[in-house]
Residue frames relative to the residue before (quaternion, step in Angstrom):
aa qw qx qy qz dx dy dz
M 1.0000 0.0000 0.0000 0.0000 0.00 0.00 0.00
K 0.6711 0.5112 -0.3213 0.4302 3.61 0.76 -1.04
R 0.6751 0.4723 -0.3254 0.4640 3.69 0.89 -0.79
L 0.5938 0.5027 -0.4034 0.4816 3.69 0.98 -0.45
L 0.6828 0.4845 -0.3326 0.4342 3.57 0.76 -0.89
A 0.6654 0.5100 -0.3127 0.4466 3.53 0.93 -0.80
A 0.6453 0.5038 -0.3163 0.4793 3.53 1.05 -0.48
A 0.6273 0.5046 -0.2914 0.5167 3.57 1.15 -0.89
M 0.6605 0.5084 -0.3129 0.4554 3.59 0.98 -0.74
L 0.6179 0.5530 -0.2899 0.4778 3.54 1.04 -0.68
F 0.7035 0.4433 -0.2314 0.5050 3.39 0.91 -0.96
A 0.5847 0.5263 -0.3829 0.4842 3.73 1.25 -0.49
M 0.6213 0.5083 -0.3785 0.4608 3.71 0.95 -0.41
P 0.5523 -0.6363 0.4062 0.3536 3.46 -1.10 0.56
T 0.3653 -0.7433 0.5279 0.1883 3.47 -0.92 1.04
T 0.6516 0.4860 -0.3571 0.4601 3.76 1.01 -0.17
A 0.7023 -0.4268 0.2846 0.4936 3.60 -1.15 -0.10
F 0.6242 -0.5864 0.3817 0.3476 3.53 -1.18 0.66
A 0.5056 0.6606 -0.4241 0.3579 3.60 1.28 -0.36
Q 0.7033 0.4374 -0.3143 0.4639 3.61 1.06 -0.39
T 0.6043 0.5026 -0.3757 0.4909 3.55 1.21 0.14
P 0.5453 -0.5723 0.4809 0.3793 3.48 -1.22 0.36
C 0.4428 -0.6811 0.5044 0.2928 3.60 -1.15 0.71
L 0.4739 -0.6240 0.5248 0.3327 3.60 -1.40 0.45
T 0.4827 -0.6141 0.5508 0.2942 3.35 -1.32 0.87
T 0.7162 -0.4310 0.3342 0.4353 3.59 -1.25 0.15
A 0.7013 0.5244 -0.2402 0.4190 3.40 1.00 -1.10
E 0.6243 0.5273 -0.2859 0.5005 3.40 1.21 -0.93
A 0.6657 0.4547 -0.3103 0.5038 3.64 0.83 -0.82
E 0.6339 0.4537 -0.3864 0.4930 3.80 0.80 -0.56
A 0.6125 0.5382 -0.3923 0.4258 3.65 0.80 -0.57
I 0.6154 0.5315 -0.3197 0.4864 3.65 0.90 -1.00
T 0.7009 0.5269 -0.2750 0.3943 3.41 0.79 -1.20
L 0.6370 0.4988 -0.3233 0.4908 3.62 1.00 -1.04
V 0.6606 0.5421 -0.3384 0.3941 3.67 0.83 -0.80
A 0.7232 0.4602 -0.1919 0.4779 3.43 1.14 -0.93
F 0.5249 0.6817 -0.4137 0.2977 3.56 1.19 -0.56
P 0.6702 0.4839 -0.3893 0.4065 3.77 0.49 -0.80
D 0.6983 0.4551 -0.3059 0.4601 3.55 0.91 -0.87
I 0.6172 0.5210 -0.3692 0.4597 3.53 1.00 -0.50
I 0.6383 0.5353 -0.3365 0.4391 3.49 0.96 -0.82
R 0.6431 0.5149 -0.2742 0.4961 3.58 0.95 -1.06
E 0.6730 0.4583 -0.3296 0.4779 3.66 0.55 -0.94
T 0.5747 0.5752 -0.3559 0.4606 3.73 0.97 -0.74
G 0.7184 0.4653 -0.2590 0.4475 3.50 0.75 -1.08
R 0.6596 0.5020 -0.3123 0.4640 3.48 1.12 -0.55
V 0.6506 0.4924 -0.3002 0.4942 3.54 1.27 -0.50
C 0.7452 0.3824 -0.1735 0.5180 3.59 0.98 -0.95
T 0.0664 0.8247 -0.5489 0.1190 3.52 0.58 1.35
T 0.5187 0.5969 -0.4349 0.4306 3.66 1.31 -0.02
L 0.6786 0.4846 -0.3498 0.4270 3.53 0.97 -0.31
P 0.6731 -0.5219 0.3644 0.3764 3.51 -1.26 0.62
A 0.6127 -0.6019 0.4076 0.3102 3.54 -1.03 0.70
S 0.6629 0.4688 -0.2748 0.5151 3.58 1.31 -0.52
S 0.4546 0.6764 -0.4854 0.3164 3.67 1.04 -0.06
V 0.6794 -0.5486 0.3252 0.3630 3.46 -1.11 0.59
V 0.7291 0.4194 -0.2511 0.4790 3.58 1.02 -0.87
R 0.6446 0.4916 -0.3379 0.4782 3.62 1.16 -0.31
R 0.5484 0.6027 -0.4482 0.3676 3.68 0.96 -0.18
T 0.3105 -0.7909 0.5138 0.1186 3.59 -0.77 1.14
S 0.7772 0.0618 -0.0530 0.6240 3.49 1.38 -0.22
G 0.4904 0.6726 -0.4856 0.2670 3.57 -1.37 0.03
P 0.7670 -0.4483 0.1881 0.4187 3.53 -1.14 0.18
F 0.6066 0.5941 -0.3460 0.3991 3.50 1.18 -0.69
L 0.6774 0.4629 -0.2332 0.5219 3.42 0.96 -1.12
A 0.6069 0.5550 -0.3751 0.4278 3.68 0.86 -0.84
R 0.6771 0.5231 -0.3095 0.4148 3.58 0.82 -1.04
Y 0.6059 0.5199 -0.3146 0.5135 3.67 1.18 -0.88
Q 0.7035 0.4951 -0.3166 0.3996 3.61 0.74 -0.81
V 0.5726 0.5422 -0.3327 0.5172 3.54 1.22 -0.77
E 0.7265 0.4249 -0.2949 0.4524 3.68 0.54 -0.93
A 0.6109 0.5297 -0.3603 0.4652 3.61 1.12 -0.61
D 0.5879 0.5705 -0.3400 0.4619 3.64 1.11 -0.57
R 0.6831 0.4848 -0.2546 0.4832 3.44 0.95 -1.26
A 0.6980 0.4932 -0.2828 0.4353 3.63 0.74 -0.87
W 0.4824 0.7155 -0.4337 0.2592 3.71 1.13 -0.72
P 0.6965 0.4603 -0.3343 0.4373 3.78 0.60 -0.95
A 0.6863 0.4395 -0.3148 0.4867 3.72 0.91 -0.62
A 0.6225 0.5280 -0.3442 0.4640 3.65 1.16 -0.41
Q 0.5644 0.5886 -0.3393 0.4689 3.46 1.28 -0.78
S 0.6756 0.5175 -0.2421 0.4659 3.61 0.95 -1.10
A 0.6719 0.4915 -0.2574 0.4906 3.44 1.07 -0.88
I 0.6378 0.4856 -0.3387 0.4927 3.70 0.95 -0.62
A 0.6762 0.5094 -0.3283 0.4189 3.47 0.97 -0.92
K 0.5801 0.5827 -0.3564 0.4438 3.44 1.14 -0.63
L 0.7268 0.4057 -0.2428 0.4982 3.72 1.03 -0.61
S 0.6353 0.5451 -0.2870 0.4657 3.75 1.34 -0.33
D 0.5975 -0.5066 0.4973 0.3728 3.28 -1.45 0.24
P 0.4725 -0.7164 0.4366 0.2701 3.61 -0.61 1.27
R 0.6440 0.5369 -0.3666 0.4032 3.59 0.83 -0.62
L 0.7396 0.3612 -0.2301 0.5192 3.69 1.06 -0.49
S 0.6446 0.6155 -0.3410 0.2990 3.49 0.96 -0.71
M 0.6969 0.4940 -0.3020 0.4231 3.44 1.00 -0.58
L 0.6089 0.5255 -0.3135 0.5049 3.46 1.27 -0.61
L 0.7030 0.4227 -0.2802 0.4986 3.68 0.81 -0.93
L 0.7181 0.4762 -0.3155 0.3976 3.65 0.57 -0.85
Q 0.6555 0.5134 -0.3196 0.4523 3.52 1.12 -0.42
S 0.5466 0.6541 -0.3484 0.3898 3.49 1.35 -0.26
D 0.5289 -0.6368 0.4342 0.3552 3.62 -1.07 0.64
Y 0.6584 0.5197 -0.3014 0.4534 3.54 1.22 -0.14
A 0.4442 0.7278 -0.4332 0.2923 3.51 1.25 -0.11
R 0.7494 0.4477 -0.2329 0.4287 3.47 0.74 -1.27
P 0.6501 0.4877 -0.3345 0.4771 3.65 0.86 -0.53
L 0.6073 0.5549 -0.2946 0.4862 3.49 1.21 -0.84
I 0.6834 0.4636 -0.3039 0.4751 3.59 0.67 -0.96
T 0.7043 0.4771 -0.2872 0.4404 3.59 0.65 -1.01
S 0.6160 0.5363 -0.3068 0.4887 3.66 1.25 -0.75
L 0.6523 0.4675 -0.3076 0.5111 3.63 1.16 -0.41
I 0.6881 0.4578 -0.3181 0.4645 3.73 0.82 -1.03
A 0.6854 0.4892 -0.3921 0.3704 3.69 0.46 -1.04
P 0.7090 0.4479 -0.3379 0.4273 3.77 0.36 -0.84
L 0.5885 0.5340 -0.3951 0.4609 3.63 1.11 -0.61
I 0.7095 0.4682 -0.2735 0.4501 3.50 0.80 -0.78
V 0.7531 0.4126 -0.1822 0.4789 3.47 0.69 -1.20
G 0.5089 0.6432 -0.3943 0.4145 3.67 1.29 -0.28
R 0.6579 0.5016 -0.2927 0.4795 3.59 1.22 -0.55
V 0.5254 0.6494 -0.3962 0.3812 3.65 1.24 -0.41
Q 0.2148 -0.7394 0.6307 0.0972 3.60 -0.91 1.00
S 0.5662 -0.5838 0.4006 0.4220 3.71 -1.00 0.55
S 0.5838 0.5845 -0.3640 0.4303 3.64 1.23 -0.32
D 0.6413 0.5353 -0.2798 0.4731 3.49 1.20 -0.50
C 0.5470 0.6687 -0.4043 0.3005 3.64 1.10 -0.44
G 0.6363 0.5468 -0.3407 0.4244 3.50 0.93 -0.73
T 0.6678 0.4686 -0.2848 0.5033 3.57 1.09 -0.79
I 0.6182 0.5184 -0.3621 0.4669 3.56 0.92 -0.73
D 0.6327 0.5092 -0.3331 0.4790 3.65 0.90 -0.92
R 0.6484 0.5163 -0.3284 0.4530 3.69 0.70 -0.91
I 0.6674 0.4350 -0.3169 0.5147 3.64 0.83 -0.97
M 0.6896 0.4416 -0.3555 0.4507 3.81 0.46 -0.67
T 0.6197 0.5372 -0.3587 0.4458 3.61 1.08 -0.58
L 0.6239 0.4932 -0.3068 0.5229 3.60 1.25 -0.73
L 0.6927 0.4359 -0.3073 0.4855 3.79 0.78 -0.76
E 0.5125 0.6961 -0.4444 0.2352 3.63 0.96 -0.51
P 0.7548 0.4115 -0.3244 0.3945 3.64 0.86 -0.60
L 0.4863 0.6600 -0.3787 0.4295 3.41 1.61 -0.26
P 0.5800 -0.5552 0.4907 0.3385 3.42 -1.37 0.48
P 0.5415 -0.6259 0.3876 0.4059 3.73 -0.76 0.62
R 0.5820 0.5523 -0.3930 0.4493 3.59 0.97 -0.53
N 0.6422 0.5049 -0.3423 0.4642 3.68 0.90 -0.60
S 0.6359 0.5337 -0.3091 0.4640 3.54 1.12 -0.70
A 0.6275 0.5072 -0.3239 0.4940 3.54 1.07 -0.90
G 0.6421 0.5223 -0.3212 0.4602 3.62 0.91 -0.88
I 0.6694 0.4940 -0.3205 0.4530 3.60 0.85 -0.61
V 0.6436 0.5080 -0.3077 0.4827 3.44 1.12 -0.79
V 0.6871 0.4414 -0.3164 0.4827 3.70 0.83 -0.80
A 0.6151 0.4883 -0.3911 0.4799 3.66 0.93 -0.61
S 0.6572 0.4676 -0.3626 0.4669 3.69 0.73 -0.63
L 0.5755 0.5549 -0.3476 0.4900 3.68 1.04 -0.52
Q 0.6956 0.5217 -0.2404 0.4314 3.41 0.76 -0.98
H 0.6115 0.5543 -0.2616 0.5003 3.39 1.35 -0.83
L 0.6334 0.5559 -0.2560 0.4735 3.41 0.92 -1.15
K 0.7208 0.4621 -0.2633 0.4445 3.45 0.73 -1.00
A 0.5880 0.5473 -0.3135 0.5064 3.56 1.20 -0.67
E 0.6416 0.5155 -0.2753 0.4969 3.56 0.91 -0.93
K 0.6810 0.4735 -0.2856 0.4801 3.55 0.79 -0.83
A 0.6917 0.4466 -0.3146 0.4724 3.60 0.90 -0.66
R 0.6298 0.4685 -0.3598 0.5044 3.59 1.15 -0.19
G 0.5832 -0.6732 0.3268 0.3161 3.60 1.19 -0.01
T 0.3077 0.7923 -0.4645 0.2488 3.34 1.53 0.46
A 0.4632 -0.7124 0.4548 0.2666 3.65 -0.42 1.29
A 0.7188 0.4925 -0.3353 0.3584 3.70 0.61 -0.83
V 0.7196 0.3432 -0.2779 0.5359 3.65 1.36 -0.07
A 0.3068 0.7901 -0.5018 0.1725 3.66 1.16 0.27
D 0.7181 0.4354 -0.2881 0.4601 3.58 0.99 -0.58
I 0.4524 0.6758 -0.4725 0.3398 3.59 1.09 0.15
P 0.4578 -0.7225 0.4410 0.2720 3.59 -0.58 1.11
D 0.4972 -0.6572 0.4798 0.3010 3.63 -1.06 0.70
L 0.1073 -0.8144 0.5702 -0.0046 3.46 -0.42 1.36
P 0.4358 -0.7409 0.4549 0.2325 3.55 -1.01 0.75
V 0.2411 0.7478 -0.5361 0.3087 3.44 0.98 1.33
C 0.4277 -0.6615 0.5298 0.3144 3.69 -0.75 0.72
A 0.6101 -0.5395 0.4435 0.3743 3.44 -1.36 0.45
A 0.5915 -0.5956 0.4205 0.3443 3.53 -1.08 0.53
S 0.3799 -0.6980 0.5197 0.3137 3.68 -0.84 0.62
R 0.3887 -0.6983 0.5400 0.2638 3.50 -1.01 0.66
R 0.1909 -0.7744 0.5913 0.1190 3.50 -0.94 0.82
C-alpha cells in the first residue's frame, strides 16, 4: 500500500519545471519544513554515526525532538494546503486526506535532504543544531526557509557556488 501511495504521490507532484507551478509563500514553506524537521533530524542522526550519542542530532527522543514533533503536528494542516498547491488537484485531495500522506511525504523528503550529507558535514550540522536548540522550532524553520530563499536568489543571479542547488518552489523573500 505504501509503495502505491508513494508512486501516486510522485505522480501528483508536477513533472515539469517548478516554474510552471505556483511558489510557496514563506509561511507555507515553513509549515512543510516544520512537518519534515523531526524525520530530517532522526535521519541525520542515523547518518552521522561518528557523532557522540548525546549530540543533538543523534538523540532519538527527549525534549528537543518532542518540541519539534509538537510543532510538526500543529503545522500539518498548513503543510497539507501547501503541498496541495504544488500537486495535481485530481490526486492531491484524495491522497492528502489519507492517514498515510504525512508519513509518506516525510519519508520522501528526509532522505532527499539527508542523502546529500557527507560524514564530514556531521560536525557542522551538529554545531548548527546545537545553536538552534534553544530557539522555538518555528524560528528554526524560518531560518531554513530564509536560507533557501537566499540561495534561490543567488542562483538566479548566476552565482556559481550555488549552481547545483535544486530549483525549489519557494517564493522570493519579501524585502522589508
